[in-house]
C-alpha positions as CSV (number, residue, x, y, z in Angstrom):
1,M,61.8,15.8,29.3
2,T,58.8,18.0,29.3
3,M,55.2,16.8,28.8
4,Q,52.9,18.7,26.5
5,T,49.3,19.2,27.4
6,T,46.5,20.2,25.1
7,K,43.8,22.5,26.2
8,R,40.2,22.2,25.1
9,P,38.7,25.3,23.6
10,T,36.3,27.0,26.0
11,G,32.6,26.4,25.4
12,V,33.1,23.0,23.8
13,T,30.9,20.2,25.3
14,T,31.8,16.6,25.1
15,E,28.2,15.4,24.8
16,K,27.3,13.7,21.6
17,T,24.5,15.3,19.7
18,A,21.9,13.3,17.7
19,A,23.2,12.9,14.2
20,K,20.8,13.4,11.3
21,P,20.1,10.3,9.2
22,R,22.3,10.3,6.2
23,E,20.5,10.9,2.9
24,T,21.5,8.3,0.4
25,K,20.9,7.9,-3.3
26,I,18.9,4.7,-2.9
27,G,16.9,6.5,-0.2
28,K,16.0,9.2,-2.8
29,V,14.9,6.5,-5.2
30,V,12.7,4.8,-2.6
31,A,11.2,8.2,-1.7
32,L,10.4,8.9,-5.4
33,L,8.9,5.4,-5.9
34,K,6.7,5.8,-2.8
35,R,4.9,8.8,-4.3
36,N,1.3,8.2,-5.5
37,D,2.3,8.7,-9.1
38,G,5.6,6.9,-8.8
39,A,8.7,8.0,-10.7
40,T,10.0,7.7,-14.3
41,L,13.5,6.5,-15.1
42,D,14.5,10.1,-16.0
43,E,13.3,11.4,-12.7
44,M,15.4,8.8,-10.8
45,V,18.4,9.4,-13.0
46,E,18.2,13.2,-12.3
47,A,17.7,12.7,-8.6
48,T,20.7,10.4,-8.2
49,G,23.1,11.3,-11.0
50,W,23.3,7.6,-12.0
51,L,23.3,6.4,-15.5
52,P,20.0,4.7,-16.7
53,H,21.4,1.2,-16.5
54,T,22.7,1.8,-13.0
55,T,19.2,3.1,-12.0
56,R,17.5,0.0,-13.5
57,A,20.0,-2.2,-11.6
58,A,19.1,-0.4,-8.4
59,L,15.4,-1.2,-9.0
60,T,16.4,-4.9,-9.4
61,G,18.3,-4.6,-6.1
62,L,15.2,-3.2,-4.4
63,K,13.2,-6.1,-5.7
64,T,15.6,-8.6,-4.2
65,K,15.4,-6.8,-0.9
66,G,11.7,-7.5,-0.8
67,Y,10.1,-4.4,-2.3
68,T,7.3,-4.9,-4.8
69,I,7.7,-2.5,-7.7
70,E,4.9,-2.0,-10.2
71,R,5.5,-0.7,-13.7
72,D,2.9,1.5,-15.2
73,K,2.4,4.1,-17.9
74,R,2.1,7.8,-17.4
75,G,1.1,8.9,-20.9
76,E,3.7,7.5,-23.1
77,T,6.3,7.2,-20.4
78,T,6.9,4.2,-18.2
79,C,6.8,4.9,-14.5
80,Y,7.6,2.8,-11.5
81,R,6.0,2.7,-8.1
82,I,6.5,0.8,-4.8
83,T,3.3,-1.1,-3.9
84,K,4.7,-3.0,-1.0
85,S,7.7,-2.2,1.2
86,A,10.2,-4.7,2.4
């Protein structure tokens, strides 16, 4: 019986490099809501690719996690903004 050995390619290090934090859709929503002028529902839908009802549900989820979300008007359009983070 013969044993097989595997060789590592030269120049490969085994040290782990620091991984970038993963960008999530809810993270994008939070970033939009933290802007001074907040974000409209359409802006959040465009950034995430979610449907409007899913985006509104995500806002509700953020509220249950301790975020304070203020609803305001930007002209005729409703916009949302985080006033207090969790």
